C-alpha positions in Angstrom: -10.2 -9.7 -14.0 -12.6 -11.6 -11.7 -14.6 -8.8 -10.1 -16.4 -11.2 -7.9 -13.3 -13.1 -6.7 -14.5 -12.8 -3.1 -17.5 -15.1 -3.7 -15.1 -18.0 -4.4 -12.5 -17.1 -1.8 -11.3 -18.9 1.3 -10.5 -16.2 3.9 -8.0 -16.8 6.7 -7.8 -14.2 9.5 -4.9 -13.6 11.8 -3.2 -11.2 14.2 0.4 -10.5 13.0 1.7 -10.2 16.5 0.7 -13.8 17.4 1.4 -15.6 14.2 5.1 -15.9 13.5 8.1 -14.0 15.1 11.1 -13.7 12.7 13.5 -11.6 14.9 13.1 -13.2 18.3 11.7 -10.2 20.1 8.6 -12.2 21.2 6.2 -10.4 18.9 5.0 -11.7 15.6 5.9 -9.6 12.5 5.5 -9.3 8.8 8.7 -11.1 7.9 7.5 -14.0 10.0 4.2 -14.0 8.2 6.0 -13.9 4.8 7.8 -17.0 5.9 4.5 -18.9 6.5 2.8 -18.0 3.2 3.7 -21.3 1.6 1.9 -23.0 4.5 -1.2 -20.9 3.8 -1.1 -21.6 0.1 -0.9 -25.3 0.8 -3.9 -25.0 3.1 -5.9 -23.5 0.2 -6.2 -19.9 1.5 -6.9 -17.4 -1.2 -7.4 -14.3 0.9 -5.6 -13.1 4.1 -7.5 -10.8 6.5 -5.1 -9.0 8.8 -6.3 -7.6 12.1 -5.2 -4.0 12.9 -1.7 -3.2 11.6 -1.4 0.4 12.5 0.8 2.0 15.2 -1.1 1.9 18.5 -0.7 2.0 22.3 -2.3 -1.4 22.2 -4.8 -0.9 24.9 -7.4 -2.7 22.7 -5.3 -5.1 20.7 -4.5 -2.5 18.0 -8.1 -1.2 17.6 -6.9 2.1 19.1 -4.8 3.6 16.2 -2.5 6.6 16.4 -1.6 6.7 12.7 -3.7 5.3 9.8 -0.9 5.7 7.3 1.7 3.5 8.8 2.6 0.0 10.2 3.0 -0.7 13.9 6.8 -0.7 14.2 6.6 -4.0 16.2 5.5 -5.6 12.9 8.0 -4.0 10.6 7.8 -1.2 8.1 5.8 -0.1 5.1 8.5 -1.7 3.0 8.0 -5.0 4.7 4.2 -4.7 4.1 4.7 -4.0 0.4 6.9 -7.1 0.2 4.2 -9.2 2.0 1.7 -8.1 -0.7 4.1 -9.0 -3.4 4.9 -12.4 -2.0 1.3 -13.2 -1.2 0.3 -12.3 -4.8 2.9 -14.6 -6.1 1.1 -17.4 -4.3 -2.4 -16.4 -5.5 -3.3 -14.9 -2.1 -5.0 -11.5 -1.8 -4.7 -9.4 1.4 -7.4 -7.3 3.1 -6.8 -5.2 6.2 -9.0 -3.9 9.0 -10.4 -0.4 8.5 -10.9 0.8 12.0 -12.1 4.4 11.6 -15.1 4.6 13.8 -12.7 6.0 16.4 -9.0 6.8 17.1 -6.8 6.3 20.1 -6.9 9.3 22.5 -3.2 9.5 21.8 -3.8 10.1 18.1 -2.4 13.6 17.1 -5.9 14.5 15.8 -7.4 14.1 19.3 -4.5 15.6 21.1 -5.0 18.7 19.0 -8.8 18.6 19.3 -8.9 18.6 23.1 -6.2 21.3 23.4 -8.3 24.2 22.2 -11.8 25.0 20.9 -10.1 26.6 18.0 -8.1 23.5 17.0 -8.7 22.5 13.3 -9.4 19.0 14.6 -11.9 20.0 17.3 -14.9 19.2 15.1 -13.3 15.9 14.0 -14.7 14.4 17.2 -18.1 14.4 18.8 -18.5 16.9 21.8 -21.2 18.1 24.1 -20.9 21.0 26.5 -23.5 19.5 28.8 -23.6 16.0 30.2 -25.7 14.0 27.6 -28.8 12.3 28.8 -27.7 9.0 27.1 -24.3 9.0 28.8 -24.9 5.5 30.2 -26.5 4.0 27.1 -25.2 2.0 24.1 -22.2 0.3 25.7 -20.5 -2.3 23.5 -18.6 -3.9 26.3 -20.9 -4.2 29.3 -19.0 -4.9 32.5 -15.8 -3.4 31.2 -17.2 -0.2 29.8 -19.3 2.1 32.0 -20.4 5.0 29.8 -20.4 6.2 26.2 -19.7 9.9 27.1 -16.7 11.0 29.1 -15.7 14.4 30.4 -12.3 15.7 29.3 -10.9 18.3 31.7 -8.5 19.8 29.2 -11.2 20.3 26.6 -13.8 21.2 29.3 -16.3 19.2 27.3 -17.9 15.7 27.0 -16.7 13.5 24.2 -18.4 10.5 22.7 -16.9 7.0 22.6 -19.0 4.1 21.5 -16.3 1.8 22.7 -13.7 2.4 25.5 -13.1 5.9 26.8 -9.6 5.9 25.3 -11.2 5.5 21.8 -13.0 8.8 21.0 -15.4 8.5 18.1 -14.7 10.5 14.9 -17.5 12.8 13.8 -18.9 11.5 10.5 -21.1 14.5 10.2 -18.0 16.4 9.3 -17.1 16.3 5.5 -13.4 16.7 6.4 -13.5 13.4 8.3 -15.2 11.6 5.4 -12.6 13.0 3.0 -9.8 11.7 5.3 -11.3 8.2 5.4 -11.3 8.2 1.6 -7.6 9.2 1.6 -6.8 6.4 4.0 -8.6 3.9 1.8 -6.8 5.3 -1.3 -3.4 5.0 0.3 -3.7 1.3 1.1 -5.3 0.4 -2.2 -2.5 2.1 -4.0 0.0 0.0 -1.9 -1.8 -3.1 -3.1 -4.4 -4.4 -0.6 -7.5 -6.0 -2.1 -10.0 -4.4 0.2 -11.0 -3.8 3.8 -12.9 -5.4 6.6 -14.8 -2.4 8.0 -15.0 -2.5 11.8 -18.2 -1.4 13.5 -20.0 -0.4 10.2 -23.3 0.6 11.9 -21.4 3.2 14.0 -19.4 4.9 11.2 -22.7 5.8 9.5 -24.2 7.1 12.8 -24.6 10.8 12.9 -24.3 11.1 16.7 -26.6 13.6 18.5 -25.9 14.2 22.2 -28.8 12.9 24.3 -30.2 10.8 21.4 -29.5 7.1 21.8 -31.1 6.5 18.4 -29.2 8.9 16.3 -29.9 8.8 12.6 -27.8 6.7 10.2 -26.5 7.9 6.8 -26.3 4.9 4.5 -25.3 7.1 1.6 -21.8 7.3 3.2 -21.5 3.6 2.4 -22.6 4.3 -1.2 -20.0 7.0 -1.4 -17.2 4.7 0.0 -18.2 2.0 -2.5 -18.0 4.3 -5.4 -14.7 5.7 -4.3 -13.2 2.2 -3.8 -14.4 1.0 -7.3 -12.8 4.0 -9.0 -9.5 3.4 -7.2 -9.4 -0.4 -7.7 -12.2 -2.1 -9.5 -11.9 -5.5 -7.8 -11.4 -4.2 -4.3 -13.9 -5.5 -1.7 -15.6 -4.0 1.3 -16.4 -6.6 3.9 -18.2 -5.2 7.0 -19.1 -6.1 10.5 -22.8 -5.2 11.1 -24.5 -7.2 13.7 -27.9 -5.7 13.3 -31.5 -6.9 13.0 -32.3 -9.0 9.9 -34.6 -6.4 8.4 -31.8 -3.8 8.4 -29.2 -6.0 6.6 -30.2 -5.3 3.0 -29.7 -1.6 3.5 -26.0 -2.2 4.0 -25.8 -3.9 0.6 -27.7 -1.3 -1.3 -30.1 -1.8 -4.2 -32.0 -5.0 -3.8 -33.3 -5.1 -7.3 -30.1 -4.7 -9.2 -26.4 -4.6 -8.4 -25.5 -3.7 -4.8 -24.1 -0.2 -4.6 -22.8 -0.3 -1.0 -21.0 -3.1 0.8 -19.9 -6.2 -1.1 -20.0 -8.5 1.8 -21.4 -8.8 5.4 -20.5 -11.2 8.1 -23.5 -13.4 8.7 -23.9 -13.1 12.5 -27.5 -14.4 12.3 -26.4 -17.6 10.7 -23.5 -18.0 13.1 -25.8 -17.9 16.1 -28.2 -20.3 14.5 -25.3 -22.7 13.7 -24.2 -22.7 17.3 -27.8 -23.4 18.4 -28.1 -26.2 15.9 -24.9 -27.8 17.0 -25.9 -27.5 20.7 -29.3 -29.1 20.1 -28.1 -31.7 17.5 -31.0 -30.3 15.4 -30.7 -28.6 12.0 -33.9 -26.6 12.3 -32.2 -23.4 13.3 -30.0 -23.5 10.2 -33.0 -24.2 8.0 -34.7 -21.2 9.6 -31.6 -19.1 8.9 -31.5 -20.1 5.3 -35.3 -19.4 5.0 -35.0 -16.0 6.6 -32.0 -14.9 4.6 -33.0 -11.7 2.7 -32.6 -11.6 -1.1 -29.3 -9.9 -1.9 -28.5 -7.7 -4.9 -26.3 -9.1 -7.6 -22.6 -9.2 -6.5 -23.4 -9.2 -2.8 -22.3 -12.0 -0.6 -22.2 -13.3 2.9 -19.1 -14.2 4.9 -19.7 -17.3 7.1 -17.7 -18.2 10.2 -17.8 -20.4 13.3 -15.0 -18.6 15.2 -13.8 -15.1 14.5 -11.3 -12.9 16.5 -14.0 -11.9 19.0 -16.3 -13.8 21.2 -19.0 -16.1 19.7 -21.8 -13.5 19.8 -25.2 -15.0 20.8 -27.0 -11.7 21.2 -29.4 -12.5 18.2 -30.7 -15.6 20.0 -33.5 -15.5 22.5 -32.5 -15.8 26.2 -33.7 -19.4 26.3 -31.7 -20.3 23.1 -28.7 -18.5 24.4 -28.8 -20.4 27.6 -29.0 -23.7 25.7 -25.8 -22.8 23.9 -24.1 -21.6 27.0 -25.0 -24.9 28.8 -23.4 -27.0 26.0 -20.4 -24.9 25.0 -19.7 -22.4 27.8 -21.0 -24.0 31.0 -18.6 -22.1 33.3 -18.9 -18.4 33.9 -15.2 -17.8 33.0 -16.0 -19.1 29.5 -18.5 -16.3 28.9 -18.2 -12.6 28.2 -20.4 -9.5 28.1 -23.5 -11.6 29.0 -23.8 -12.5 25.3 -20.8 -14.5 24.1 -18.4 -17.4 24.5 -14.6 -16.8 24.6 -13.5 -20.2 23.6 -11.9 -21.9 20.6 -14.0 -24.4 18.7 -12.1 -27.7 19.4 -12.4 -27.5 23.2 -16.0 -26.4 22.9 -16.8 -29.7 21.1 -14.8 -31.8 23.6 -12.0 -32.2 21.0 -14.2 -34.7 19.2 -12.8 -34.9 15.6 -16.1 -36.1 14.2 -18.0 -33.1 15.5 -15.2 -30.6 14.6 -15.2 -31.9 11.0 -19.0 -31.9 10.8 -19.2 -28.3 12.0 -16.6 -27.0 9.5 -17.9 -29.1 6.7 -21.3 -27.6 7.3 -20.0 -24.0 7.5 -17.9 -24.3 4.3 -20.8 -25.8 2.4 -23.3 -23.1 3.1 -23.8 -20.1 0.9 -21.2 -17.3 1.0 -17.5 -17.1 1.6 -16.0 -19.1 4.5 -13.8 -17.3 7.0 -11.3 -19.4 9.0 -9.6 -18.2 12.2 -5.9 -19.0 12.5 -5.2 -22.1 14.5 -8.6 -23.6 14.0 -7.2 -25.8 11.2 -5.1 -27.7 13.8 -7.6 -27.6 16.6 -6.0 -25.1 18.9 -7.4 -24.4 22.4 -7.9 -21.3 24.4 -6.3 -19.9 27.6 -9.0 -18.8 29.9 -6.5 -17.3 32.4 -6.0 -14.5 29.9 -8.4 -11.5 30.1 -11.4 -11.1 27.9 -11.0 -11.8 24.2 -7.3 -12.5 24.6 -8.2 -16.1 25.6 -8.4 -17.0 21.8 -5.5 -14.8 20.7 -2.6 -17.0 21.8 0.4 -17.6 19.6 0.1 -20.0 16.6 1.4 -23.4 17.5 3.9 -24.4 14.7 6.1 -27.1 16.2 7.5 -29.0 19.2 10.2 -26.3 19.7 10.1 -23.9 22.7 7.3 -21.4 22.4 5.6 -23.7 19.9 8.0 -22.5 17.2 6.3 -19.1 17.3 9.4 -17.3 18.6 12.9 -17.8 19.9 12.4 -15.2 22.7 12.4 -16.1 26.3 8.9 -17.2 27.3 8.4 -14.2 29.5 9.0 -11.9 26.6 6.2 -13.3 24.4 3.4 -10.9 23.4 1.1 -13.6 25.0 1.9 -16.9 26.6 1.7 -20.0 24.4 -0.5 -22.9 25.5 2.0 -25.3 26.9 0.1 -27.9 28.8 -3.0 -30.2 28.7 -4.5 -31.8 25.6 -4.2 -28.5 23.6 -0.6 -27.7 24.6 1.8 -27.1 21.7 3.6 -30.4 22.3 0.3 -32.2 21.4 -1.3 -29.7 18.9 1.0 -28.2 16.3 1.5 -27.9 12.6 4.6 -30.1 12.4 2.9 -33.0 14.1 -0.1 -32.8 11.7 1.6 -32.0 8.5 3.0 -35.5 8.1 -0.1 -37.2 9.2 -2.7 -37.9 6.4 -5.3 -38.5 9.1 -4.7 -35.2 11.0 -7.2 -32.3 11.2 -4.8 -30.1 9.2 -4.8 -32.7 6.4 -8.5 -32.9 6.5 -8.8 -29.1 6.2 -6.5 -29.1 3.2 -8.7 -31.8 1.5 -11.9 -30.1 2.4 -10.8 -26.7 1.0 -9.5 -28.3 -2.2 -12.9 -29.9 -2.6 -14.7 -26.6 -2.0 -12.6 -24.8 -4.6 -13.8 -27.4 -7.2 -17.4 -26.4 -6.5 -17.7 -22.7 -7.2 -21.5 -23.0 -7.1 -21.2 -23.0 -3.3 -20.0 -19.5 -3.2 -21.6 -18.0 -6.3 -24.8 -20.1 -6.7 -28.0 -20.5 -4.7 -28.2 -22.4 -1.4 -31.5 -24.2 -0.7 -32.8 -26.5 2.0 -34.0 -29.8 0.4 -37.5 -30.1 1.8 -38.0 -33.9 2.1 -38.7 -36.1 5.1 -35.4 -36.6 6.9 -34.3 -38.6 10.0 -33.9 -36.5 13.2 -30.7 -34.5 13.2 -30.0 -34.6 9.4 -29.7 -31.5 7.3 -29.9 -31.8 3.5 -29.2 -28.8 1.3 -28.1 -28.0 -2.2 -26.0 -25.5 -4.1 -26.9 -24.7 -7.7 -25.0 -22.6 -10.2 -23.8 -22.4 -13.8 -21.0 -24.9 -12.8 -23.5 -27.5 -11.7 -25.2 -28.8 -8.5 -23.8 -30.1 -5.2 -25.9 -31.9 -2.6 -24.9 -31.9 1.0 -25.9 -34.2 3.9 -24.8 -33.3 7.5 -25.9 -35.4 10.5 -25.9 -33.2 13.6 -27.0 -36.1 15.8 -25.0 -39.0 17.2 -27.1 -41.8 15.5 -26.5 -43.2 12.1 -29.2 -42.4 9.6 -30.5 -43.4 6.1 -31.7 -40.6 3.8 -33.9 -40.9 0.7 -33.1 -38.2 -1.9 -34.4 -40.4 -4.8 -36.6 -37.5 -6.0 -33.4 -35.7 -7.1 -32.2 -38.6 -9.2 -33.7 -37.3 -12.5 -31.4 -34.3 -12.2 -28.3 -36.4 -11.6 -25.6 -37.2 -14.0 -23.5 -40.0 -12.4 -23.7 -38.6 -8.9 -20.6 -39.2 -6.8 -19.3 -38.5 -3.3 -16.5 -35.9 -3.3 -16.0 -35.5 0.5 -17.2 -37.8 3.2 -16.4 -38.5 6.9 -15.9 -42.2 6.0 -16.2 -44.6 3.1 -19.8 -45.2 2.2 -21.5 -47.4 -0.4 -21.7 -45.7 -3.8 -24.4 -43.0 -4.2 -26.5 -45.0 -6.6 -30.0 -43.7 -7.1 -29.8 -41.4 -4.1 -32.6 -43.4 -2.3 -30.6 -45.2 0.4 -27.9 -42.7 1.4 -26.2 -43.7 4.7 -24.8 -41.0 6.9 -23.1 -41.8 10.2 -23.7 -40.0 13.5 -21.9 -36.6 13.2 -21.2 -37.6 9.6 -21.4 -35.7 6.3 -21.5 -36.4 2.6 -20.8 -33.9 -0.1 -22.2 -35.2 -3.4 -21.6 -33.9 -6.9 -25.0 -34.3 -8.4 -24.2 -32.9 -11.9 -21.8 -30.7 -13.7 -23.1 -27.5 -15.4 -22.9 -26.2 -18.9 -20.1 -23.8 -17.9 -17.8 -26.7 -17.2 -16.3 -28.7 -20.1 
């Protein structure tokens, strides 16, 4: 059993309701997803991350659950989900699901009971205050859409806490019964066969909320407890968390720095994501070099998850105001492209002007950096966004499969679709779809398949070390290396528009017949590494040597 499978994985994230509709009701479902597993296997995906799958009023795209032990009936049944796990495993694909337990829907039976009476057994499962808390208007996650973090409930005659929307009351993690229930939820889905969880809002589930205290204490030992519980139930299960916090706090989420991590296995690398966006906006690799240099040492077994686009906005909150404005100017110049004063609600292809060179460069860079790459559905074909949709929904439009009506996503009438498909312009489904690209060896989809195959032949990228190569380089060029027991890879990425020549001759003594394995175009052979050409917005992945672990 490979207990660190996640460090060599390629993760693909999707919303079931916008991926593939098998029964023509306008909503994607599990059977539709099962029918597309061969597509994902061909792409090279080894792990599916599914966004919320539980029953929900869907006031927040499923993040407001009413039953943590079931499947949203729009998607299918538990039996359908078990079949998905079986069929995915047959293709070598693991499945992880969202664990959204910071809060529930206000329609969840627990909250309905809790607000009904002070004597309810679920009253203390939520966070209450008899008086209006002094921090009522502090700590909002969705500024502009959310106006407070404490709301008064007339039935309960008390104030309740909600870090997110008012219809999402926070669970009380100071209550041992709540913690025990979270473990039962985890056990249930592990027993069914999932390979782990993406923990939503991890910093908030360890927050022991105190009314009036905007800086309530955090109990990291709860993460230790969850990790131990998960390992006992399924030894190879993974906990991947969302924790967009200051760099000096990150190591605490992994656990012991000196030995093996005893908390989370993986964290999304929000700091790197912001620096990547800044580097691409400036055509300057320095922000990425800074990010690599500032990365804290991780305990054995811990790993980063890298991404360019995820299911939310591109969050620039870790950049300075000046840096954020530089990124906005390049990639989100119009107000409608921005959200929450911190992010961009666009897909990647339109952000880069649909320039294939720059799109390939950006993803080649992301996939070559340390950690596990995460790919958002539709990015592999260069889908666009629909800015007429509210908030984050702009990048949550149906997958574009073919030239057929509704992009082949559904046979329903267009007005019945869960969201409208993009049906016009350069990103409309008649121009951008899987069918068009599958038969074209020069398509973006074919390039992604090639790039992912190449990555999977270089396990040192995920499991080894990632180091900036500190030599004199032309403006715009980033050189880094990945070293592990399987060998060494060297990467050149030119973030600028001008062709460049790079001298890495100092590495030649380490080389064993170095060779290009992925490039943006045909270059002269690598030779002695002293005159490496790299085109504007170009890249070269070079196998420097094979390691002792490879025959």
